[in-house]
MARKELO-478794 format. One record per residue (C-alpha): residue number from 0; z, y, x. Coordinates in steps of 0.2 Angstrom, whole numbers, plus 5000, padded with zeros to 4 digits. Example, Ala and Ser with C-alpha at 12.3 -4.5 7.8 and 13.67 -1.06 7.14 Angstrom:
2
+-----+------+------+------+
|   i |    z |    y |    x |
+-----+------+------+------+
|   0 | 5039 | 4978 | 5062 |
|   1 | 5036 | 4995 | 5068 |
+-----+------+------+------+
***
This chain:
348
+-----+------+------+------+
|   i |    z |    y |    x |
+-----+------+------+------+
|   0 | 4937 | 4973 | 5063 |
|   1 | 4927 | 4978 | 5048 |
|   2 | 4936 | 4983 | 5032 |
|   3 | 4926 | 4987 | 5016 |
|   4 | 4940 | 4983 | 5004 |
|   5 | 4946 | 5001 | 5003 |
|   6 | 4930 | 5010 | 5005 |
|   7 | 4917 | 5017 | 4994 |
|   8 | 4906 | 5001 | 4995 |
|   9 | 4922 | 4991 | 4992 |
|  10 | 4926 | 4999 | 4976 |
|  11 | 4908 | 4995 | 4969 |
|  12 | 4909 | 4977 | 4977 |
|  13 | 4925 | 4973 | 4967 |
|  14 | 4918 | 4979 | 4951 |
|  15 | 4901 | 4970 | 4953 |
|  16 | 4910 | 4954 | 4959 |
|  17 | 4922 | 4954 | 4944 |
|  18 | 4907 | 4955 | 4933 |
|  19 | 4897 | 4941 | 4941 |
|  20 | 4910 | 4928 | 4945 |
|  21 | 4910 | 4921 | 4927 |
|  22 | 4891 | 4918 | 4928 |
|  23 | 4887 | 4915 | 4946 |
|  24 | 4894 | 4904 | 4960 |
|  25 | 4907 | 4913 | 4971 |
|  26 | 4896 | 4912 | 4987 |
|  27 | 4881 | 4920 | 4978 |
|  28 | 4892 | 4932 | 4969 |
|  29 | 4899 | 4938 | 4985 |
|  30 | 4883 | 4941 | 4994 |
|  31 | 4874 | 4949 | 4979 |
|  32 | 4889 | 4960 | 4975 |
|  33 | 4889 | 4967 | 4993 |
|  34 | 4870 | 4969 | 4993 |
|  35 | 4870 | 4979 | 4977 |
|  36 | 4885 | 4989 | 4982 |
|  37 | 4877 | 4994 | 4998 |
|  38 | 4861 | 4999 | 4989 |
|  39 | 4871 | 5010 | 4977 |
|  40 | 4879 | 5018 | 4992 |
|  41 | 4863 | 5021 | 5001 |
|  42 | 4855 | 5029 | 4985 |
|  43 | 4870 | 5041 | 4983 |
|  44 | 4869 | 5045 | 5002 |
|  45 | 4851 | 5048 | 5001 |
|  46 | 4853 | 5060 | 4987 |
|  47 | 4866 | 5070 | 4998 |
|  48 | 4854 | 5069 | 5013 |
|  49 | 4840 | 5076 | 5002 |
|  50 | 4850 | 5090 | 4995 |
|  51 | 4855 | 5095 | 5013 |
|  52 | 4838 | 5094 | 5020 |
|  53 | 4831 | 5104 | 5005 |
|  54 | 4843 | 5118 | 5006 |
|  55 | 4845 | 5120 | 5024 |
|  56 | 4826 | 5119 | 5028 |
|  57 | 4825 | 5133 | 5015 |
|  58 | 4839 | 5142 | 5023 |
|  59 | 4832 | 5140 | 5041 |
|  60 | 4816 | 5148 | 5035 |
|  61 | 4825 | 5163 | 5027 |
|  62 | 4837 | 5166 | 5042 |
|  63 | 4823 | 5164 | 5055 |
|  64 | 4812 | 5176 | 5045 |
|  65 | 4825 | 5189 | 5044 |
|  66 | 4829 | 5187 | 5063 |
|  67 | 4811 | 5189 | 5067 |
|  68 | 4808 | 5204 | 5055 |
|  69 | 4799 | 5193 | 5042 |
|  70 | 4803 | 5189 | 5024 |
|  71 | 4802 | 5170 | 5025 |
|  72 | 4799 | 5161 | 5008 |
|  73 | 4799 | 5174 | 4994 |
|  74 | 4788 | 5171 | 4980 |
|  75 | 4790 | 5153 | 4974 |
|  76 | 4805 | 5153 | 4963 |
|  77 | 4821 | 5165 | 4965 |
|  78 | 4822 | 5170 | 4983 |
|  79 | 4809 | 5157 | 4987 |
|  80 | 4820 | 5143 | 4984 |
|  81 | 4806 | 5132 | 4976 |
|  82 | 4794 | 5135 | 4991 |
|  83 | 4800 | 5118 | 4999 |
|  84 | 4796 | 5109 | 4983 |
|  85 | 4778 | 5117 | 4983 |
|  86 | 4776 | 5111 | 5001 |
|  87 | 4782 | 5094 | 4997 |
|  88 | 4769 | 5092 | 4983 |
|  89 | 4756 | 5099 | 4994 |
|  90 | 4759 | 5087 | 5008 |
|  91 | 4760 | 5072 | 4996 |
|  92 | 4744 | 5076 | 4988 |
|  93 | 4734 | 5076 | 5004 |
|  94 | 4724 | 5062 | 5009 |
|  95 | 4733 | 5048 | 5019 |
|  96 | 4723 | 5045 | 5035 |
|  97 | 4727 | 5037 | 5052 |
|  98 | 4721 | 5041 | 5069 |
|  99 | 4706 | 5030 | 5074 |
| 100 | 4714 | 5024 | 5090 |
| 101 | 4731 | 5021 | 5082 |
| 102 | 4740 | 5004 | 5081 |
| 103 | 4740 | 5007 | 5062 |
| 104 | 4753 | 4994 | 5056 |
| 105 | 4766 | 4998 | 5069 |
| 106 | 4762 | 5017 | 5068 |
| 107 | 4764 | 5017 | 5050 |
| 108 | 4781 | 5008 | 5049 |
| 109 | 4790 | 5017 | 5063 |
| 110 | 4797 | 5032 | 5052 |
| 111 | 4803 | 5021 | 5038 |
| 112 | 4812 | 5011 | 5050 |
| 113 | 4820 | 5026 | 5058 |
| 114 | 4825 | 5032 | 5041 |
| 115 | 4833 | 5015 | 5037 |
| 116 | 4843 | 5016 | 5054 |
| 117 | 4849 | 5034 | 5049 |
| 118 | 4856 | 5027 | 5032 |
| 119 | 4864 | 5012 | 5041 |
| 120 | 4872 | 5024 | 5054 |
| 121 | 4879 | 5035 | 5039 |
| 122 | 4887 | 5020 | 5032 |
| 123 | 4899 | 5020 | 5047 |
| 124 | 4902 | 5039 | 5046 |
| 125 | 4915 | 5045 | 5034 |
| 126 | 4912 | 5061 | 5024 |
| 127 | 4930 | 5060 | 5017 |
| 128 | 4943 | 5047 | 5019 |
| 129 | 4937 | 5039 | 5002 |
| 130 | 4918 | 5041 | 5005 |
| 131 | 4914 | 5029 | 5019 |
| 132 | 4903 | 5014 | 5018 |
| 133 | 4910 | 5003 | 5032 |
| 134 | 4927 | 5006 | 5039 |
| 135 | 4928 | 4997 | 5056 |
| 136 | 4938 | 5000 | 5072 |
| 137 | 4922 | 5001 | 5082 |
| 138 | 4913 | 5014 | 5071 |
| 139 | 4911 | 5026 | 5085 |
| 140 | 4902 | 5013 | 5096 |
| 141 | 4892 | 5007 | 5081 |
| 142 | 4885 | 5024 | 5076 |
| 143 | 4879 | 5029 | 5094 |
| 144 | 4872 | 5011 | 5097 |
| 145 | 4861 | 5014 | 5082 |
| 146 | 4856 | 5031 | 5086 |
| 147 | 4851 | 5026 | 5104 |
| 148 | 4837 | 5016 | 5096 |
| 149 | 4829 | 5032 | 5088 |
| 150 | 4822 | 5039 | 5104 |
| 151 | 4814 | 5023 | 5108 |
| 152 | 4806 | 5021 | 5091 |
| 153 | 4799 | 5039 | 5093 |
| 154 | 4793 | 5033 | 5110 |
| 155 | 4783 | 5019 | 5101 |
| 156 | 4777 | 5032 | 5087 |
| 157 | 4769 | 5043 | 5101 |
| 158 | 4763 | 5028 | 5111 |
| 159 | 4755 | 5019 | 5096 |
| 160 | 4747 | 5035 | 5090 |
| 161 | 4732 | 5033 | 5101 |
| 162 | 4732 | 5052 | 5105 |
| 163 | 4735 | 5058 | 5123 |
| 164 | 4747 | 5072 | 5117 |
| 165 | 4757 | 5059 | 5108 |
| 166 | 4757 | 5048 | 5123 |
| 167 | 4764 | 5062 | 5134 |
| 168 | 4777 | 5066 | 5121 |
| 169 | 4782 | 5047 | 5121 |
| 170 | 4785 | 5048 | 5139 |
| 171 | 4796 | 5064 | 5137 |
| 172 | 4807 | 5055 | 5125 |
| 173 | 4812 | 5042 | 5138 |
| 174 | 4814 | 5056 | 5151 |
| 175 | 4825 | 5065 | 5139 |
| 176 | 4835 | 5050 | 5135 |
| 177 | 4839 | 5047 | 5154 |
| 178 | 4845 | 5064 | 5157 |
| 179 | 4859 | 5065 | 5144 |
| 180 | 4863 | 5047 | 5139 |
| 181 | 4876 | 5044 | 5153 |
| 182 | 4885 | 5060 | 5150 |
| 183 | 4885 | 5057 | 5131 |
| 184 | 4894 | 5040 | 5134 |
| 185 | 4907 | 5048 | 5145 |
| 186 | 4911 | 5061 | 5132 |
| 187 | 4912 | 5048 | 5119 |
| 188 | 4924 | 5038 | 5130 |
| 189 | 4935 | 5054 | 5132 |
| 190 | 4937 | 5056 | 5113 |
| 191 | 4941 | 5037 | 5111 |
| 192 | 4954 | 5039 | 5125 |
| 193 | 4962 | 5054 | 5117 |
| 194 | 4963 | 5045 | 5100 |
| 195 | 4967 | 5028 | 5107 |
| 196 | 4953 | 5020 | 5097 |
| 197 | 4935 | 5020 | 5091 |
| 198 | 4938 | 5022 | 5073 |
| 199 | 4932 | 5039 | 5065 |
| 200 | 4948 | 5038 | 5053 |
| 201 | 4959 | 5037 | 5068 |
| 202 | 4950 | 5051 | 5077 |
| 203 | 4951 | 5063 | 5063 |
| 204 | 4970 | 5059 | 5059 |
| 205 | 4974 | 5062 | 5078 |
| 206 | 4967 | 5080 | 5076 |
| 207 | 4978 | 5084 | 5061 |
| 208 | 4988 | 5097 | 5071 |
| 209 | 4976 | 5102 | 5085 |
| 210 | 4957 | 5100 | 5087 |
| 211 | 4950 | 5091 | 5102 |
| 212 | 4938 | 5106 | 5104 |
| 213 | 4954 | 5116 | 5109 |
| 214 | 4962 | 5102 | 5120 |
| 215 | 4945 | 5096 | 5128 |
| 216 | 4934 | 5112 | 5128 |
| 217 | 4923 | 5105 | 5141 |
| 218 | 4920 | 5090 | 5131 |
| 219 | 4916 | 5100 | 5116 |
| 220 | 4903 | 5111 | 5124 |
| 221 | 4895 | 5096 | 5133 |
| 222 | 4894 | 5086 | 5117 |
| 223 | 4886 | 5101 | 5108 |
| 224 | 4873 | 5103 | 5121 |
| 225 | 4870 | 5084 | 5122 |
| 226 | 4868 | 5083 | 5103 |
| 227 | 4855 | 5098 | 5104 |
| 228 | 4845 | 5087 | 5116 |
| 229 | 4848 | 5071 | 5105 |
| 230 | 4842 | 5081 | 5089 |
| 231 | 4828 | 5089 | 5100 |
| 232 | 4832 | 5106 | 5093 |
| 233 | 4828 | 5122 | 5104 |
| 234 | 4830 | 5124 | 5118 |
| 235 | 4827 | 5105 | 5120 |
| 236 | 4812 | 5103 | 5108 |
| 237 | 4803 | 5097 | 5123 |
| 238 | 4795 | 5082 | 5115 |
| 239 | 4786 | 5093 | 5102 |
| 240 | 4782 | 5107 | 5114 |
| 241 | 4768 | 5116 | 5103 |
| 242 | 4762 | 5127 | 5117 |
| 243 | 4759 | 5112 | 5128 |
| 244 | 4757 | 5096 | 5117 |
| 245 | 4751 | 5104 | 5100 |
| 246 | 4764 | 5094 | 5090 |
| 247 | 4768 | 5080 | 5102 |
| 248 | 4769 | 5063 | 5093 |
| 249 | 4765 | 5072 | 5077 |
| 250 | 4747 | 5077 | 5082 |
| 251 | 4734 | 5069 | 5071 |
| 252 | 4746 | 5062 | 5059 |
| 253 | 4743 | 5062 | 5040 |
| 254 | 4751 | 5075 | 5029 |
| 255 | 4764 | 5063 | 5020 |
| 256 | 4769 | 5056 | 5037 |
| 257 | 4771 | 5073 | 5044 |
| 258 | 4782 | 5078 | 5029 |
| 259 | 4793 | 5062 | 5032 |
| 260 | 4795 | 5067 | 5050 |
| 261 | 4801 | 5085 | 5045 |
| 262 | 4813 | 5076 | 5033 |
| 263 | 4820 | 5065 | 5047 |
| 264 | 4822 | 5080 | 5058 |
| 265 | 4834 | 5088 | 5046 |
| 266 | 4843 | 5071 | 5043 |
| 267 | 4846 | 5071 | 5061 |
| 268 | 4853 | 5088 | 5060 |
| 269 | 4865 | 5083 | 5046 |
| 270 | 4872 | 5068 | 5056 |
| 271 | 4873 | 5078 | 5072 |
| 272 | 4883 | 5092 | 5064 |
| 273 | 4894 | 5079 | 5055 |
| 274 | 4898 | 5070 | 5071 |
| 275 | 4902 | 5086 | 5080 |
| 276 | 4914 | 5090 | 5066 |
| 277 | 4923 | 5074 | 5066 |
| 278 | 4924 | 5071 | 5084 |
| 279 | 4930 | 5089 | 5089 |
| 280 | 4933 | 5100 | 5074 |
| 281 | 4946 | 5089 | 5065 |
| 282 | 4934 | 5082 | 5052 |
| 283 | 4940 | 5085 | 5034 |
| 284 | 4957 | 5091 | 5040 |
| 285 | 4962 | 5108 | 5033 |
| 286 | 4974 | 5117 | 5022 |
| 287 | 4972 | 5121 | 5003 |
| 288 | 4954 | 5115 | 5001 |
| 289 | 4949 | 5097 | 4997 |
| 290 | 4943 | 5086 | 5011 |
| 291 | 4925 | 5087 | 5006 |
| 292 | 4925 | 5106 | 5006 |
| 293 | 4932 | 5107 | 5024 |
| 294 | 4919 | 5095 | 5031 |
| 295 | 4905 | 5104 | 5022 |
| 296 | 4911 | 5121 | 5028 |
| 297 | 4911 | 5115 | 5046 |
| 298 | 4894 | 5107 | 5044 |
| 299 | 4887 | 5123 | 5037 |
| 300 | 4894 | 5134 | 5051 |
| 301 | 4887 | 5122 | 5065 |
| 302 | 4870 | 5122 | 5056 |
| 303 | 4869 | 5141 | 5055 |
| 304 | 4873 | 5142 | 5074 |
| 305 | 4860 | 5129 | 5078 |
| 306 | 4847 | 5139 | 5068 |
| 307 | 4852 | 5155 | 5077 |
| 308 | 4849 | 5146 | 5093 |
| 309 | 4832 | 5141 | 5088 |
| 310 | 4827 | 5159 | 5084 |
| 311 | 4835 | 5166 | 5100 |
| 312 | 4832 | 5154 | 5114 |
| 313 | 4816 | 5148 | 5124 |
| 314 | 4811 | 5130 | 5127 |
| 315 | 4818 | 5122 | 5143 |
| 316 | 4806 | 5114 | 5155 |
| 317 | 4807 | 5095 | 5156 |
| 318 | 4812 | 5096 | 5175 |
| 319 | 4826 | 5108 | 5171 |
| 320 | 4833 | 5096 | 5158 |
| 321 | 4834 | 5083 | 5171 |
| 322 | 4842 | 5095 | 5183 |
| 323 | 4854 | 5100 | 5170 |
| 324 | 4858 | 5082 | 5165 |
| 325 | 4861 | 5075 | 5182 |
| 326 | 4868 | 5090 | 5192 |
| 327 | 4879 | 5098 | 5178 |
| 328 | 4882 | 5088 | 5163 |
| 329 | 4886 | 5072 | 5172 |
| 330 | 4899 | 5079 | 5184 |
| 331 | 4907 | 5089 | 5170 |
| 332 | 4908 | 5074 | 5159 |
| 333 | 4917 | 5065 | 5173 |
| 334 | 4929 | 5079 | 5174 |
| 335 | 4931 | 5080 | 5155 |
| 336 | 4935 | 5061 | 5155 |
| 337 | 4948 | 5063 | 5169 |
| 338 | 4956 | 5078 | 5160 |
| 339 | 4957 | 5067 | 5144 |
| 340 | 4966 | 5054 | 5154 |
| 341 | 4979 | 5066 | 5161 |
| 342 | 4982 | 5074 | 5144 |
| 343 | 4983 | 5059 | 5133 |
| 344 | 4988 | 5045 | 5144 |
| 345 | 4996 | 5051 | 5160 |
| 346 | 5007 | 5065 | 5152 |
| 347 | 5008 | 5057 | 5135 |
+-----+------+------+------+
***
């Protein structure tokens, strides 16, 4: 069941529909109101994502610089805060070229499609009880169904690049997907079993007293590891292994395309930390502070920890990821699902 009446989109929908009904037939007013309200929601969400990407990409460069005895961005703006802006201007001013052997139409449209899928996935994920685009009882399934298309699209990006490094990177995307997808499904099932539903609102409300990270610690650790692989953050940045594949599927791409790919990497980091916060850390639940403050604090802490892992870990070999996924993550995911059944169904 889908409910937009009490959501962020629903509020805009009611306002626009009430304005259009005197001038437009009801059917057209209904469709137009929903389309415009979703566009407004997408614009606001894009602004929030852009702010996250900008400040956390700057923060990652500063933190990693300090951890590696470097300064990081320093000269452009106070504390180097404008360095990312300078880099964006530089990338956008470069000549837009395409590899000679690339399938140019398909190669050029993949990243915009990926970004559109991310915005669509965000529509199902609430930042607060009042800031959600589409409130549905199967939101958890919808989000991970949408996200499951991302590795396949990135496979196409590498395959259609016409570059041998991109082709190898594309093959690694599929191998990585095979290694963690089944454990991911089982961990999600354990959370749904614990909350008795697939609604994010229901999952967060069921953690009002105790987080699932405490009740299902194995599931929390598994989900965190799997999300690192899903986000392709170290030690699972196998698809873009620079010492083996130069830049993987981003080898021989134009500068604006490369900038959009970096933007999408941090967008994936945002949605990954948001999902971890909602599924296992109680989402926006917390005392004293408003809901948005709590979800922001949890996202910041998780992001800082992921950045620290990037600076302190080494890349895992592809064969070791398969070994980890099938021999360790999968059995532990089954054990976690069984524990969830005992705690929330058998002894409930």
